[in-house]
C-alpha beads as a LAMMPS data file, in Angstrom:
LAMMPS data file: protein, C-alpha beads

365 atoms
364 bonds

1 atom types
1 bond types

-500.0 500.0 xlo xhi
-500.0 500.0 ylo yhi
-500.0 500.0 zlo zhi

Masses

1 110.0

Atoms # bond

1 1 1 292.555 -201.367 35.914
2 1 1 291.090 -202.928 32.774
3 1 1 291.414 -206.716 32.694
4 1 1 290.820 -209.316 29.992
5 1 1 290.664 -212.872 31.316
6 1 1 290.488 -215.967 29.111
7 1 1 289.774 -219.483 30.313
8 1 1 290.400 -222.583 28.221
9 1 1 288.177 -225.499 27.318
10 1 1 290.090 -228.000 29.435
11 1 1 289.532 -225.848 32.532
12 1 1 285.721 -225.728 32.291
13 1 1 284.796 -229.104 30.773
14 1 1 285.300 -232.716 31.811
15 1 1 286.891 -235.506 29.771
16 1 1 283.625 -236.086 27.863
17 1 1 283.242 -232.429 26.968
18 1 1 280.441 -231.779 29.419
19 1 1 280.540 -228.313 30.938
20 1 1 281.698 -228.351 34.545
21 1 1 279.211 -225.996 36.157
22 1 1 281.306 -225.800 39.334
23 1 1 284.365 -224.660 37.342
24 1 1 282.407 -221.951 35.524
25 1 1 280.860 -220.783 38.789
26 1 1 284.290 -220.562 40.443
27 1 1 285.620 -218.599 37.464
28 1 1 282.671 -216.194 37.547
29 1 1 283.095 -215.740 41.310
30 1 1 286.724 -214.706 40.788
31 1 1 285.611 -212.185 38.172
32 1 1 283.060 -210.795 40.620
33 1 1 285.786 -210.412 43.249
34 1 1 288.040 -208.524 40.845
35 1 1 285.154 -206.258 39.834
36 1 1 284.374 -205.624 43.503
37 1 1 287.972 -204.429 43.907
38 1 1 287.233 -201.675 41.378
39 1 1 288.542 -203.252 38.184
40 1 1 286.802 -203.629 34.819
41 1 1 286.741 -207.186 33.445
42 1 1 286.121 -208.641 29.994
43 1 1 285.867 -212.435 29.822
44 1 1 286.969 -214.606 26.900
45 1 1 285.808 -218.203 27.081
46 1 1 286.371 -221.359 25.095
47 1 1 284.204 -224.446 25.298
48 1 1 281.392 -224.068 22.730
49 1 1 282.529 -226.909 20.502
50 1 1 283.363 -229.149 23.459
51 1 1 279.954 -228.415 24.997
52 1 1 278.154 -229.205 21.760
53 1 1 279.693 -232.649 21.258
54 1 1 277.835 -234.540 24.022
55 1 1 274.583 -232.737 23.173
56 1 1 274.797 -234.310 19.712
57 1 1 275.873 -237.693 21.016
58 1 1 279.409 -237.286 19.684
59 1 1 282.485 -238.550 21.502
60 1 1 284.557 -235.766 23.059
61 1 1 287.721 -237.833 22.647
62 1 1 287.204 -238.037 18.885
63 1 1 286.771 -234.384 17.981
64 1 1 285.497 -233.921 14.397
65 1 1 287.967 -232.349 12.000
66 1 1 285.877 -231.057 9.102
67 1 1 284.974 -227.380 9.322
68 1 1 281.213 -227.684 8.723
69 1 1 280.719 -230.263 11.464
70 1 1 282.743 -228.171 13.911
71 1 1 280.676 -225.109 13.015
72 1 1 277.443 -227.008 13.539
73 1 1 278.656 -228.394 16.869
74 1 1 279.641 -224.884 17.955
75 1 1 276.179 -223.545 17.127
76 1 1 274.682 -226.169 19.433
77 1 1 277.244 -225.755 22.192
78 1 1 277.409 -221.965 22.314
79 1 1 273.915 -221.514 23.727
80 1 1 274.535 -224.238 26.311
81 1 1 277.781 -222.609 27.335
82 1 1 276.200 -219.166 27.714
83 1 1 273.313 -220.619 29.700
84 1 1 275.794 -221.728 32.358
85 1 1 277.547 -218.327 32.376
86 1 1 274.257 -216.424 32.605
87 1 1 273.115 -218.453 35.592
88 1 1 276.486 -218.235 37.343
89 1 1 276.696 -214.454 37.008
90 1 1 273.023 -214.029 37.898
91 1 1 273.685 -215.859 41.157
92 1 1 276.373 -213.272 41.889
93 1 1 274.080 -210.338 41.104
94 1 1 275.740 -209.627 37.757
95 1 1 274.516 -209.498 34.167
96 1 1 276.559 -211.116 31.380
97 1 1 276.376 -210.403 27.673
98 1 1 277.515 -212.631 24.822
99 1 1 279.888 -211.150 22.218
100 1 1 280.833 -213.324 19.227
101 1 1 283.760 -212.071 17.175
102 1 1 285.561 -213.123 13.988
103 1 1 288.999 -212.102 12.633
104 1 1 287.496 -209.648 10.139
105 1 1 286.072 -207.710 13.086
106 1 1 289.672 -206.679 13.775
107 1 1 290.974 -206.416 10.208
108 1 1 288.200 -204.202 8.824
109 1 1 288.264 -200.771 10.425
110 1 1 284.496 -200.249 10.558
111 1 1 283.931 -203.677 12.087
112 1 1 286.680 -202.976 14.628
113 1 1 285.006 -199.740 15.690
114 1 1 281.624 -201.479 16.005
115 1 1 283.093 -204.250 18.160
116 1 1 284.922 -201.778 20.367
117 1 1 281.840 -199.619 20.756
118 1 1 279.645 -202.567 21.714
119 1 1 282.031 -203.878 24.362
120 1 1 282.630 -200.419 25.799
121 1 1 278.890 -199.801 26.074
122 1 1 278.399 -203.159 27.796
123 1 1 281.050 -202.182 30.337
124 1 1 279.418 -198.791 30.883
125 1 1 276.146 -200.611 31.621
126 1 1 277.878 -202.775 34.209
127 1 1 277.607 -205.921 32.086
128 1 1 280.322 -208.608 32.035
129 1 1 281.100 -209.248 28.336
130 1 1 281.613 -212.952 27.609
131 1 1 283.544 -213.164 24.334
132 1 1 283.998 -216.177 22.088
133 1 1 284.978 -216.710 18.471
134 1 1 282.023 -216.907 16.121
135 1 1 282.891 -220.480 15.154
136 1 1 279.467 -221.170 13.636
137 1 1 280.116 -218.864 10.670
138 1 1 283.892 -218.344 10.697
139 1 1 285.695 -219.070 7.433
140 1 1 288.194 -221.862 8.108
141 1 1 290.808 -219.927 6.125
142 1 1 290.434 -216.770 8.216
143 1 1 289.780 -217.705 11.806
144 1 1 291.676 -217.424 15.063
145 1 1 291.807 -221.188 15.571
146 1 1 292.039 -220.728 19.324
147 1 1 290.763 -218.155 21.780
148 1 1 294.192 -217.197 23.099
149 1 1 294.863 -215.043 20.048
150 1 1 291.307 -213.719 20.207
151 1 1 291.909 -212.709 23.832
152 1 1 295.075 -210.842 22.845
153 1 1 293.171 -208.900 20.181
154 1 1 290.362 -208.149 22.629
155 1 1 292.948 -206.848 25.093
156 1 1 294.079 -204.436 22.393
157 1 1 290.488 -203.583 21.499
158 1 1 289.582 -202.462 25.033
159 1 1 292.969 -200.930 25.924
160 1 1 293.514 -203.513 28.661
161 1 1 296.218 -203.174 31.286
162 1 1 296.558 -206.916 31.838
163 1 1 295.611 -210.096 29.991
164 1 1 295.231 -213.253 32.087
165 1 1 295.306 -216.595 30.271
166 1 1 294.016 -219.330 32.561
167 1 1 294.924 -222.891 31.660
168 1 1 295.482 -226.354 33.124
169 1 1 299.203 -225.681 33.687
170 1 1 300.795 -223.366 36.285
171 1 1 302.415 -221.342 33.498
172 1 1 305.234 -221.877 31.006
173 1 1 307.706 -224.451 32.311
174 1 1 311.342 -224.940 31.317
175 1 1 310.454 -228.378 29.882
176 1 1 307.589 -230.833 29.560
177 1 1 307.106 -232.132 33.136
178 1 1 305.960 -235.480 31.745
179 1 1 309.422 -235.936 30.260
180 1 1 311.531 -233.918 32.695
181 1 1 310.567 -234.068 36.401
182 1 1 312.955 -231.192 37.132
183 1 1 310.993 -228.772 34.930
184 1 1 310.368 -225.470 36.717
185 1 1 308.149 -222.436 36.211
186 1 1 309.437 -219.536 34.104
187 1 1 308.174 -216.626 36.179
188 1 1 309.044 -213.683 33.904
189 1 1 309.611 -213.199 30.189
190 1 1 311.006 -209.925 28.876
191 1 1 310.869 -210.856 25.180
192 1 1 309.277 -213.844 23.459
193 1 1 311.879 -215.378 21.152
194 1 1 312.295 -218.578 19.148
195 1 1 313.794 -220.411 22.120
196 1 1 310.727 -219.760 24.249
197 1 1 308.415 -220.687 21.394
198 1 1 310.252 -224.008 21.094
199 1 1 309.888 -224.620 24.849
200 1 1 306.133 -223.959 24.564
201 1 1 305.726 -226.934 22.240
202 1 1 302.572 -227.891 20.354
203 1 1 298.833 -228.175 20.897
204 1 1 297.178 -228.984 24.178
205 1 1 294.315 -231.348 24.990
206 1 1 291.989 -233.087 22.543
207 1 1 289.036 -230.986 23.736
208 1 1 290.877 -227.703 23.289
209 1 1 292.570 -226.183 20.257
210 1 1 295.414 -224.239 21.755
211 1 1 298.056 -225.431 24.184
212 1 1 300.976 -223.484 25.592
213 1 1 302.283 -222.592 22.129
214 1 1 299.150 -220.591 21.352
215 1 1 299.364 -218.852 24.726
216 1 1 302.932 -217.758 24.049
217 1 1 301.858 -216.526 20.599
218 1 1 298.997 -214.615 22.226
219 1 1 301.319 -213.200 24.874
220 1 1 303.605 -211.964 22.128
221 1 1 300.670 -210.239 20.447
222 1 1 299.508 -208.632 23.669
223 1 1 303.019 -207.528 24.623
224 1 1 303.205 -205.687 21.292
225 1 1 299.977 -203.974 22.366
226 1 1 301.581 -202.720 25.570
227 1 1 299.638 -205.217 27.710
228 1 1 301.077 -207.210 30.612
229 1 1 300.264 -210.910 30.269
230 1 1 299.942 -213.567 32.975
231 1 1 299.709 -217.267 32.051
232 1 1 298.548 -219.199 35.098
233 1 1 296.711 -222.261 36.350
234 1 1 292.918 -221.936 36.492
235 1 1 292.757 -224.164 39.570
236 1 1 295.124 -222.021 41.649
237 1 1 293.194 -220.387 44.546
238 1 1 292.856 -216.622 44.053
239 1 1 294.660 -216.832 40.708
240 1 1 292.812 -213.995 38.955
241 1 1 293.097 -211.570 41.854
242 1 1 296.805 -212.374 42.286
243 1 1 297.460 -211.974 38.572
244 1 1 295.777 -208.568 38.490
245 1 1 297.633 -207.459 41.622
246 1 1 300.991 -208.572 40.223
247 1 1 301.721 -211.128 42.943
248 1 1 305.025 -212.972 42.476
249 1 1 304.856 -216.638 41.536
250 1 1 301.261 -216.573 40.306
251 1 1 302.357 -217.876 36.899
252 1 1 304.409 -216.768 33.912
253 1 1 304.413 -213.007 33.402
254 1 1 305.202 -211.609 29.940
255 1 1 306.218 -207.977 30.151
256 1 1 304.767 -205.433 27.686
257 1 1 306.852 -203.785 24.990
258 1 1 307.153 -200.020 24.888
259 1 1 306.157 -199.937 21.222
260 1 1 302.420 -200.424 20.625
261 1 1 301.093 -201.689 17.302
262 1 1 297.747 -200.460 15.948
263 1 1 295.004 -203.101 15.716
264 1 1 295.236 -203.763 11.974
265 1 1 298.991 -204.233 12.067
266 1 1 298.664 -206.494 15.095
267 1 1 296.174 -208.571 13.118
268 1 1 298.505 -208.731 10.110
269 1 1 301.564 -209.620 12.170
270 1 1 300.106 -212.372 14.318
271 1 1 296.565 -213.396 13.363
272 1 1 296.728 -213.901 9.583
273 1 1 298.690 -216.849 8.134
274 1 1 301.310 -216.015 5.500
275 1 1 300.568 -217.580 2.107
276 1 1 303.982 -216.999 0.565
277 1 1 307.200 -214.980 0.630
278 1 1 308.310 -211.960 -1.381
279 1 1 312.081 -211.605 -1.739
280 1 1 313.356 -208.015 -1.988
281 1 1 316.731 -206.415 -2.613
282 1 1 318.828 -204.621 0.000
283 1 1 317.657 -201.199 -1.140
284 1 1 314.015 -202.111 -0.680
285 1 1 314.676 -203.692 2.711
286 1 1 316.389 -200.510 3.878
287 1 1 313.539 -198.338 2.554
288 1 1 310.941 -200.488 4.314
289 1 1 312.734 -200.859 7.650
290 1 1 314.514 -197.538 8.032
291 1 1 312.379 -195.097 6.053
292 1 1 308.874 -196.530 6.470
293 1 1 308.238 -196.760 2.722
294 1 1 305.872 -198.988 0.781
295 1 1 307.231 -201.901 -1.243
296 1 1 307.325 -201.135 -4.978
297 1 1 307.752 -203.672 -7.806
298 1 1 311.233 -202.293 -8.503
299 1 1 312.473 -203.648 -5.178
300 1 1 311.055 -207.146 -5.675
301 1 1 313.466 -209.924 -6.634
302 1 1 311.125 -212.928 -6.675
303 1 1 307.935 -214.427 -5.234
304 1 1 307.940 -217.804 -3.484
305 1 1 304.772 -219.838 -3.058
306 1 1 301.349 -219.277 -4.597
307 1 1 299.285 -216.399 -3.252
308 1 1 296.668 -213.927 -4.408
309 1 1 295.990 -210.221 -3.970
310 1 1 294.966 -209.375 -0.374
311 1 1 296.755 -212.426 1.039
312 1 1 299.327 -212.034 3.797
313 1 1 302.952 -212.638 2.810
314 1 1 306.316 -212.554 4.508
315 1 1 308.994 -210.178 3.227
316 1 1 312.586 -211.392 3.141
317 1 1 315.896 -209.902 2.050
318 1 1 318.529 -211.379 -0.271
319 1 1 319.634 -213.630 2.616
320 1 1 316.040 -214.990 2.713
321 1 1 315.665 -213.911 6.352
322 1 1 312.124 -212.696 7.025
323 1 1 312.028 -209.124 8.340
324 1 1 308.423 -208.057 7.765
325 1 1 304.913 -209.230 6.964
326 1 1 302.181 -207.538 5.017
327 1 1 299.072 -207.723 2.850
328 1 1 300.071 -207.990 -0.797
329 1 1 298.221 -206.115 -3.547
330 1 1 299.265 -208.422 -6.398
331 1 1 299.206 -212.213 -6.615
332 1 1 302.303 -214.319 -7.136
333 1 1 301.619 -214.758 -10.869
334 1 1 301.380 -211.008 -11.474
335 1 1 304.287 -210.270 -9.166
336 1 1 306.499 -212.711 -11.060
337 1 1 305.917 -210.677 -14.241
338 1 1 306.505 -207.210 -12.769
339 1 1 309.342 -207.946 -10.322
340 1 1 312.166 -205.441 -10.718
341 1 1 310.234 -203.045 -12.952
342 1 1 310.106 -199.305 -12.354
343 1 1 306.707 -197.680 -11.887
344 1 1 306.730 -196.132 -15.381
345 1 1 307.307 -199.593 -16.869
346 1 1 304.260 -201.217 -15.299
347 1 1 301.306 -202.343 -17.491
348 1 1 297.934 -200.668 -17.046
349 1 1 295.823 -202.039 -14.203
350 1 1 298.778 -203.318 -12.187
351 1 1 299.091 -201.865 -8.662
352 1 1 302.053 -199.537 -8.231
353 1 1 302.599 -200.724 -4.669
354 1 1 303.149 -204.383 -3.896
355 1 1 302.673 -203.866 -0.152
356 1 1 301.524 -200.507 1.205
357 1 1 303.270 -199.324 4.367
358 1 1 299.916 -199.160 6.187
359 1 1 299.491 -202.885 5.511
360 1 1 302.994 -203.909 6.608
361 1 1 304.630 -204.720 9.927
362 1 1 308.400 -204.801 10.437
363 1 1 309.077 -207.742 12.714
364 1 1 311.618 -207.845 15.549
365 1 1 315.044 -209.203 14.692

Bonds

1 1 1 2
2 1 2 3
3 1 3 4
4 1 4 5
5 1 5 6
6 1 6 7
7 1 7 8
8 1 8 9
9 1 9 10
10 1 10 11
11 1 11 12
12 1 12 13
13 1 13 14
14 1 14 15
15 1 15 16
16 1 16 17
17 1 17 18
18 1 18 19
19 1 19 20
20 1 20 21
21 1 21 22
22 1 22 23
23 1 23 24
24 1 24 25
25 1 25 26
26 1 26 27
27 1 27 28
28 1 28 29
29 1 29 30
30 1 30 31
31 1 31 32
32 1 32 33
33 1 33 34
34 1 34 35
35 1 35 36
36 1 36 37
37 1 37 38
38 1 38 39
39 1 39 40
40 1 40 41
41 1 41 42
42 1 42 43
43 1 43 44
44 1 44 45
45 1 45 46
46 1 46 47
47 1 47 48
48 1 48 49
49 1 49 50
50 1 50 51
51 1 51 52
52 1 52 53
53 1 53 54
54 1 54 55
55 1 55 56
56 1 56 57
57 1 57 58
58 1 58 59
59 1 59 60
60 1 60 61
61 1 61 62
62 1 62 63
63 1 63 64
64 1 64 65
65 1 65 66
66 1 66 67
67 1 67 68
68 1 68 69
69 1 69 70
70 1 70 71
71 1 71 72
72 1 72 73
73 1 73 74
74 1 74 75
75 1 75 76
76 1 76 77
77 1 77 78
78 1 78 79
79 1 79 80
80 1 80 81
81 1 81 82
82 1 82 83
83 1 83 84
84 1 84 85
85 1 85 86
86 1 86 87
87 1 87 88
88 1 88 89
89 1 89 90
90 1 90 91
91 1 91 92
92 1 92 93
93 1 93 94
94 1 94 95
95 1 95 96
96 1 96 97
97 1 97 98
98 1 98 99
99 1 99 100
100 1 100 101
101 1 101 102
102 1 102 103
103 1 103 104
104 1 104 105
105 1 105 106
106 1 106 107
107 1 107 108
108 1 108 109
109 1 109 110
110 1 110 111
111 1 111 112
112 1 112 113
113 1 113 114
114 1 114 115
115 1 115 116
116 1 116 117
117 1 117 118
118 1 118 119
119 1 119 120
120 1 120 121
121 1 121 122
122 1 122 123
123 1 123 124
124 1 124 125
125 1 125 126
126 1 126 127
127 1 127 128
128 1 128 129
129 1 129 130
130 1 130 131
131 1 131 132
132 1 132 133
133 1 133 134
134 1 134 135
135 1 135 136
136 1 136 137
137 1 137 138
138 1 138 139
139 1 139 140
140 1 140 141
141 1 141 142
142 1 142 143
143 1 143 144
144 1 144 145
145 1 145 146
146 1 146 147
147 1 147 148
148 1 148 149
149 1 149 150
150 1 150 151
151 1 151 152
152 1 152 153
153 1 153 154
154 1 154 155
155 1 155 156
156 1 156 157
157 1 157 158
158 1 158 159
159 1 159 160
160 1 160 161
161 1 161 162
162 1 162 163
163 1 163 164
164 1 164 165
165 1 165 166
166 1 166 167
167 1 167 168
168 1 168 169
169 1 169 170
170 1 170 171
171 1 171 172
172 1 172 173
173 1 173 174
174 1 174 175
175 1 175 176
176 1 176 177
177 1 177 178
178 1 178 179
179 1 179 180
180 1 180 181
181 1 181 182
182 1 182 183
183 1 183 184
184 1 184 185
185 1 185 186
186 1 186 187
187 1 187 188
188 1 188 189
189 1 189 190
190 1 190 191
191 1 191 192
192 1 192 193
193 1 193 194
194 1 194 195
195 1 195 196
196 1 196 197
197 1 197 198
198 1 198 199
199 1 199 200
200 1 200 201
201 1 201 202
202 1 202 203
203 1 203 204
204 1 204 205
205 1 205 206
206 1 206 207
207 1 207 208
208 1 208 209
209 1 209 210
210 1 210 211
211 1 211 212
212 1 212 213
213 1 213 214
214 1 214 215
215 1 215 216
216 1 216 217
217 1 217 218
218 1 218 219
219 1 219 220
220 1 220 221
221 1 221 222
222 1 222 223
223 1 223 224
224 1 224 225
225 1 225 226
226 1 226 227
227 1 227 228
228 1 228 229
229 1 229 230
230 1 230 231
231 1 231 232
232 1 232 233
233 1 233 234
234 1 234 235
235 1 235 236
236 1 236 237
237 1 237 238
238 1 238 239
239 1 239 240
240 1 240 241
241 1 241 242
242 1 242 243
243 1 243 244
244 1 244 245
245 1 245 246
246 1 246 247
247 1 247 248
248 1 248 249
249 1 249 250
250 1 250 251
251 1 251 252
252 1 252 253
253 1 253 254
254 1 254 255
255 1 255 256
256 1 256 257
257 1 257 258
258 1 258 259
259 1 259 260
260 1 260 261
261 1 261 262
262 1 262 263
263 1 263 264
264 1 264 265
265 1 265 266
266 1 266 267
267 1 267 268
268 1 268 269
269 1 269 270
270 1 270 271
271 1 271 272
272 1 272 273
273 1 273 274
274 1 274 275
275 1 275 276
276 1 276 277
277 1 277 278
278 1 278 279
279 1 279 280
280 1 280 281
281 1 281 282
282 1 282 283
283 1 283 284
284 1 284 285
285 1 285 286
286 1 286 287
287 1 287 288
288 1 288 289
289 1 289 290
290 1 290 291
291 1 291 292
292 1 292 293
293 1 293 294
294 1 294 295
295 1 295 296
296 1 296 297
297 1 297 298
298 1 298 299
299 1 299 300
300 1 300 301
301 1 301 302
302 1 302 303
303 1 303 304
304 1 304 305
305 1 305 306
306 1 306 307
307 1 307 308
308 1 308 309
309 1 309 310
310 1 310 311
311 1 311 312
312 1 312 313
313 1 313 314
314 1 314 315
315 1 315 316
316 1 316 317
317 1 317 318
318 1 318 319
319 1 319 320
320 1 320 321
321 1 321 322
322 1 322 323
323 1 323 324
324 1 324 325
325 1 325 326
326 1 326 327
327 1 327 328
328 1 328 329
329 1 329 330
330 1 330 331
331 1 331 332
332 1 332 333
333 1 333 334
334 1 334 335
335 1 335 336
336 1 336 337
337 1 337 338
338 1 338 339
339 1 339 340
340 1 340 341
341 1 341 342
342 1 342 343
343 1 343 344
344 1 344 345
345 1 345 346
346 1 346 347
347 1 347 348
348 1 348 349
349 1 349 350
350 1 350 351
351 1 351 352
352 1 352 353
353 1 353 354
354 1 354 355
355 1 355 356
356 1 356 357
357 1 357 358
358 1 358 359
359 1 359 360
360 1 360 361
361 1 361 362
362 1 362 363
363 1 363 364
364 1 364 365
């Protein structure tokens, strides 16, 4: 079985942001046990920014917010984080290899193939890949923002069977236990819907960037990749082995969908923020959803928001309900001028397709 396992910042650092060597060692030991059982494991880790804060004399409870400072802190913390992983795996007789990825590594086909080839070769060599987002150079406008989504994309990249998201909670609960003592664990999710997303709530700890909401979003991505997802507590004894073996009660299990999205469409659907909305008529909506066609200017009614060519946009029908998402080939200003025009009426230099079908994902109802 091919396993991707992600552990969050709050599970491997203390309140000051210092790396907890014992926590990393315990995590690495669980990976070694799963490998010894015959499984292949790719690790996704957070913690670079948190690890860099104390090294620079910054307060972990007052995390910087500007992008350049965060990138600089990550550059300092990443090497310290990997030093701990290298030593922990070396003590177990294993070799680890650092892999830093950015969103464009999944959106650009050639980059995707390079990333996949590198990780596959590392696995063939018996190396444990330790993946993190390349925060030091990531563009703030096109970044994952948390490693849960990165882990979901990595699971797709390596054709994983299961994605395990380890956190400081036992899984998704029916309510916030701080507000509702009767909150209980949701053990199985067939489909992630708006109700579940609302239950997941907002961001997690100050040191981390995700929270349960990002884990549910990642689980949704992975489920669309045909990957089983387990959200579980990092401090639960034997958690990784139990998650891989499908033990009941280990955490929240999100079942995979039968339909599997290709990597680029997965990236468009879940990893790229929408910059605006394109309203289309009923005929265009039918052509896009039922016939797999591209969106032409003739089917466009209006553009909402300000966006540019190559931005992601949501597509909505006359009722303004969003039914798809895609990469637009014309900005909002241009689209406002050509909306409703037939192809033979378009000015020279204007793209004949507003959103190509290869750059569009029809979303679940």
